[in-house]
C-alpha positions as CSV (number, residue, x, y, z in Angstrom):
1,X,8.4,-16.1,5.1
2,X,5.0,-14.8,6.2
3,X,5.2,-11.8,8.6
4,X,3.0,-9.3,10.3
5,X,2.7,-5.7,9.4
6,X,4.4,-4.6,12.6
7,X,7.3,-7.1,11.9
8,X,8.1,-5.8,8.5
9,X,7.8,-2.1,9.6
10,X,10.1,-2.8,12.6
11,X,12.8,-4.3,10.3
12,X,12.7,-1.3,8.1
13,X,12.7,1.2,11.0
14,X,15.9,-0.2,12.3
15,X,17.5,0.7,8.9
16,X,15.9,4.1,8.9
17,X,13.9,3.0,5.9
18,X,10.3,2.4,4.8
19,X,8.7,-0.8,3.8
20,X,7.2,-0.9,0.3
21,X,3.6,-2.1,-0.1
22,X,2.6,-3.1,-3.6
23,X,-0.8,-4.1,-4.9
24,X,-0.4,-7.5,-6.6
25,X,-3.7,-8.2,-8.4
26,X,-2.3,-11.0,-10.6
27,X,0.6,-13.5,-10.7
28,X,2.9,-11.3,-12.8
29,X,2.7,-8.4,-10.3
30,X,3.2,-10.8,-7.4
31,X,6.2,-12.5,-8.8
32,X,7.7,-9.1,-9.9
33,X,7.5,-7.7,-6.4
34,X,8.7,-10.8,-4.6
35,X,11.6,-11.3,-6.9
36,X,12.7,-7.7,-6.5
37,X,12.5,-7.9,-2.7
38,X,14.5,-11.2,-2.7
39,X,17.1,-9.6,-4.9
40,X,17.6,-6.8,-2.4
41,X,17.0,-9.0,0.7
42,X,14.4,-6.5,2.1
43,X,11.0,-7.1,3.6
44,X,8.0,-6.2,1.5
45,X,4.2,-6.0,1.7
46,X,2.0,-7.7,-1.0
47,X,-1.5,-6.2,-1.0
48,X,-4.8,-6.9,-2.5
49,X,-7.2,-3.9,-2.9
50,X,-10.9,-4.6,-2.6
51,X,-11.5,-2.7,-5.9
52,X,-9.5,-5.4,-7.7
53,X,-12.1,-8.0,-6.7
54,X,-13.3,-8.0,-10.4
55,X,-9.7,-8.5,-11.6
56,X,-8.8,-11.2,-9.2
57,X,-11.3,-12.4,-6.6
58,X,-9.9,-12.4,-3.1
59,X,-10.7,-16.1,-2.6
60,X,-8.6,-17.0,-5.6
61,X,-5.6,-14.6,-5.5
62,X,-5.4,-14.5,-1.7
63,X,-4.2,-18.2,-1.3
64,X,-1.6,-17.6,-4.0
65,X,-0.3,-14.5,-2.2
66,X,-0.1,-16.4,1.1
67,X,1.6,-19.5,-0.4
68,X,4.3,-17.5,-2.2
69,X,4.8,-15.3,0.9
70,X,5.5,-18.4,3.0
71,X,8.0,-19.6,0.4
72,X,9.8,-16.3,0.1
73,X,13.3,-15.8,1.4
74,X,12.4,-12.4,2.9
75,X,9.7,-11.4,5.4
76,X,6.4,-10.7,3.5
77,X,3.3,-9.2,5.0
78,X,0.1,-10.1,3.1
79,X,-2.2,-7.1,3.4
80,X,-5.7,-6.1,2.5
81,X,-5.5,-2.6,1.0
82,X,-8.5,-0.3,1.1
83,X,-11.0,-2.7,2.6
84,X,-14.3,-0.9,2.1
85,X,-16.5,-2.9,4.5
86,X,-16.2,-5.1,7.6
87,X,-17.3,-8.3,5.8
88,X,-14.5,-8.1,3.2
89,X,-11.9,-7.6,6.0
90,X,-13.3,-10.7,7.7
91,X,-12.8,-12.7,4.4
92,X,-9.2,-11.6,4.2
93,X,-8.6,-12.5,7.9
94,X,-10.2,-15.9,7.4
95,X,-7.9,-16.6,4.5
96,X,-4.8,-15.8,6.7
97,X,-3.9,-12.2,5.7
98,X,-1.6,-10.8,8.4
99,X,-2.9,-7.2,8.0
100,X,-6.0,-5.4,6.8
101,X,-6.8,-1.8,6.1
102,X,-10.3,-0.6,6.7
103,X,-10.9,2.6,4.8
104,X,-13.8,4.6,6.3
105,X,-12.0,7.9,5.5
106,X,-15.0,9.2,3.5
107,X,-17.3,8.9,6.5
108,X,-17.8,11.6,9.2
109,X,-15.1,11.5,11.8
110,X,-17.1,9.7,14.6
111,X,-18.5,7.1,12.1
112,X,-15.0,6.5,10.8
113,X,-13.7,5.9,14.4
114,X,-16.6,3.8,15.5
115,X,-16.5,1.5,12.4
116,X,-12.7,1.2,12.5
117,X,-12.8,0.2,16.2
118,X,-15.2,-2.7,15.3
119,X,-12.7,-4.0,12.7
120,X,-9.8,-3.6,15.1
121,X,-11.4,-5.5,17.9
122,X,-12.2,-8.4,15.5
123,X,-8.8,-8.4,13.8
124,X,-6.8,-8.2,17.0
125,X,-8.8,-11.2,18.4
126,X,-7.5,-13.1,15.4
127,X,-3.9,-11.9,15.6
128,X,-4.1,-9.5,12.6
129,X,-2.9,-5.9,12.4
130,X,-5.1,-3.0,11.2
131,X,-4.3,0.1,9.2
132,X,-6.8,3.0,8.9
133,X,-6.9,6.4,7.2
134,X,-7.5,9.8,8.7
135,X,-7.9,12.5,6.0
136,X,-8.3,11.3,2.5
137,X,-6.7,11.4,-1.0
138,X,-8.3,13.4,-3.9
139,X,-8.8,10.2,-6.0
140,X,-10.1,6.9,-5.0
141,X,-7.8,3.9,-5.0
142,X,-7.2,3.0,-8.7
143,X,-7.0,6.6,-9.8
144,X,-10.7,7.1,-10.7
145,X,-13.0,9.7,-9.3
146,X,-12.0,12.7,-7.2
147,X,-14.0,15.6,-6.0
148,X,-13.8,19.4,-6.3
149,X,-12.3,19.9,-2.9
150,X,-9.1,21.7,-2.4
151,X,-6.2,19.3,-1.5
152,X,-5.7,21.1,1.8
153,X,-9.3,20.3,2.8
154,X,-8.5,16.6,2.6
155,X,-5.3,16.7,4.7
156,X,-5.0,14.8,7.9
157,X,-5.7,17.0,10.9
158,X,-2.8,16.3,13.3
159,X,-4.8,17.5,16.3
160,X,-7.3,14.7,15.7
161,X,-4.7,12.0,15.7
162,X,-4.4,11.3,19.5
163,X,-8.2,11.0,19.9
164,X,-8.6,8.9,16.7
165,X,-5.9,6.5,17.9
166,X,-7.4,6.2,21.3
167,X,-10.9,5.5,19.9
168,X,-9.7,3.0,17.3
169,X,-6.6,1.2,18.5
170,X,-5.2,0.8,15.0
171,X,-1.7,-0.4,14.4
172,X,-0.8,1.9,11.5
173,X,-2.2,5.2,10.3
174,X,-2.4,6.5,6.7
175,X,-2.0,10.2,6.5
176,X,-3.1,12.6,3.7
177,X,-0.7,15.4,2.8
178,X,-1.0,16.0,-0.9
179,X,-0.5,12.7,-2.8
180,X,-3.2,11.0,-4.9
181,X,-4.0,7.6,-6.3
182,X,-3.3,6.9,-9.9
183,X,-1.1,8.4,-12.6
184,X,-0.3,12.1,-12.0
185,X,-1.4,14.6,-14.7
186,X,0.5,17.4,-12.9
187,X,3.3,17.2,-10.3
188,X,1.8,16.8,-6.8
189,X,2.5,19.5,-4.2
190,X,3.2,17.8,-0.9
191,X,2.7,19.4,2.5
192,X,5.3,17.5,4.4
193,X,4.7,19.5,7.5
194,X,1.6,17.4,8.0
195,X,3.8,14.3,8.5
196,X,6.0,16.2,10.9
197,X,3.1,17.4,13.0
198,X,1.4,14.0,13.1
199,X,4.7,12.4,14.0
200,X,5.0,14.8,17.0
201,X,1.7,13.4,18.2
202,X,2.4,9.7,18.0
203,X,5.0,6.9,17.6
204,X,2.5,4.8,15.6
205,X,3.7,3.6,12.2
206,X,2.6,6.1,9.5
207,X,1.6,5.2,6.0
208,X,1.8,7.1,2.7
209,X,-0.8,6.3,0.1
210,X,-0.6,7.4,-3.5
211,X,3.1,6.7,-3.3
212,X,3.8,6.4,-7.1
213,X,5.0,9.3,-9.2
214,X,7.1,11.5,-6.8
215,X,10.8,12.1,-6.9
216,X,13.4,10.0,-5.1
217,X,14.3,13.0,-3.1
218,X,10.7,13.4,-1.9
219,X,10.6,9.7,-0.9
220,X,13.7,10.1,1.2
221,X,12.2,13.2,2.8
222,X,8.9,11.6,3.7
223,X,10.8,8.7,5.3
224,X,13.0,11.2,7.2
225,X,9.9,12.9,8.5
226,X,8.4,9.7,9.8
227,X,6.7,7.7,7.1
228,X,7.2,3.9,7.7
229,X,5.2,2.3,4.9
230,X,4.7,3.5,1.3
231,X,2.0,2.2,-0.9
232,X,3.1,1.9,-4.6
233,X,1.4,0.4,-7.6
234,X,0.3,2.6,-10.5
235,X,3.7,3.4,-12.0
236,X,4.8,-0.2,-11.6
237,X,1.7,-1.5,-13.3
238,X,2.1,1.1,-16.1
239,X,5.7,-0.1,-16.7
240,X,4.3,-3.6,-17.3
241,X,1.5,-2.2,-19.5
242,X,4.0,-0.2,-21.6
243,X,6.3,-3.2,-22.1
244,X,3.4,-5.5,-23.0
245,X,2.2,-2.9,-25.5
246,X,5.7,-2.6,-27.0
247,X,6.0,-6.4,-27.2
248,X,2.7,-6.7,-29.0
249,X,3.6,-4.0,-31.5
250,X,7.0,-5.6,-32.2
251,X,5.4,-9.1,-32.6
252,X,1.8,-8.8,-33.8
253,X,1.4,-12.5,-33.7
254,X,2.7,-14.6,-30.8
255,X,1.9,-16.0,-27.4
256,X,0.3,-14.3,-24.5
257,X,2.7,-15.9,-22.0
258,X,5.6,-14.2,-23.7
259,X,4.0,-10.8,-23.5
260,X,3.0,-11.4,-19.9
261,X,6.6,-12.4,-19.0
262,X,8.0,-9.2,-20.6
263,X,5.5,-7.2,-18.6
264,X,6.5,-9.0,-15.4
265,X,10.2,-8.3,-16.0
266,X,9.5,-4.6,-16.6
267,X,7.5,-4.4,-13.3
268,X,10.3,-6.2,-11.5
269,X,12.8,-3.6,-12.7
270,X,10.4,-0.8,-11.6
271,X,9.9,-2.5,-8.2
272,X,13.6,-3.0,-7.8
273,X,14.4,0.7,-8.4
274,X,11.6,1.8,-6.0
275,X,12.6,-0.6,-3.2
276,X,16.2,0.6,-3.4
277,X,15.0,4.1,-2.6
278,X,12.6,3.0,0.1
279,X,15.2,0.8,1.7
280,X,18.1,3.4,1.6
281,X,20.2,1.2,-0.6
């Protein structure tokens, strides 16, 4: 069933859990995530990141996401992840997405707040929730890029949170505390005190980006400290890639749909394991 961001977060909060948000840029990813969530009977967020526009255009994958969400046996929020501009957020809202993230985290503070407020006013007028980011991750969504800054220079400043929330009116806040997008080359060092200090400033739902690649114990700890939504994609996608590669090597000649199905099942298993941890199961 189609649900709002606030609805799926509230369901998870009552269970002292976090809701998993998975990028689903193709049908195999989408089915893997929804099947895993239905197996566990937990709410889930299916996301489309703007950077995946070249992989699956929003106007093509969006309606598929929405239709399968409506048919699902569990509450499903259909979310725009890392919207890079107002116009793209408007497209997602027009399609029927129940939540959008506007990512102005690379802009100066006041520009971030002002631009985010514009999106919030428009989205709320259409009954859509909004997530934004204060602080930023070392790598851009997708794992590419990354500057020379020290990780601590990118952390969310807890003291800015009350002012930012007042100026923007967002429904969820992504905080930066040491995670990064993509596959980790070295184990990340997380400053979880950032989460605690931000949580002391607000009751707003908090979001963890770059959620792949950390230990189950660390997931449980970030949830305990106040994270309500965890974005997860890279390691699930890699599980599908590895299985497809193994399938192709085992059967050099064959059919693409068989390889795609093997990848889907591998991603479902990865999503299932991950959702169990997020959901305290």
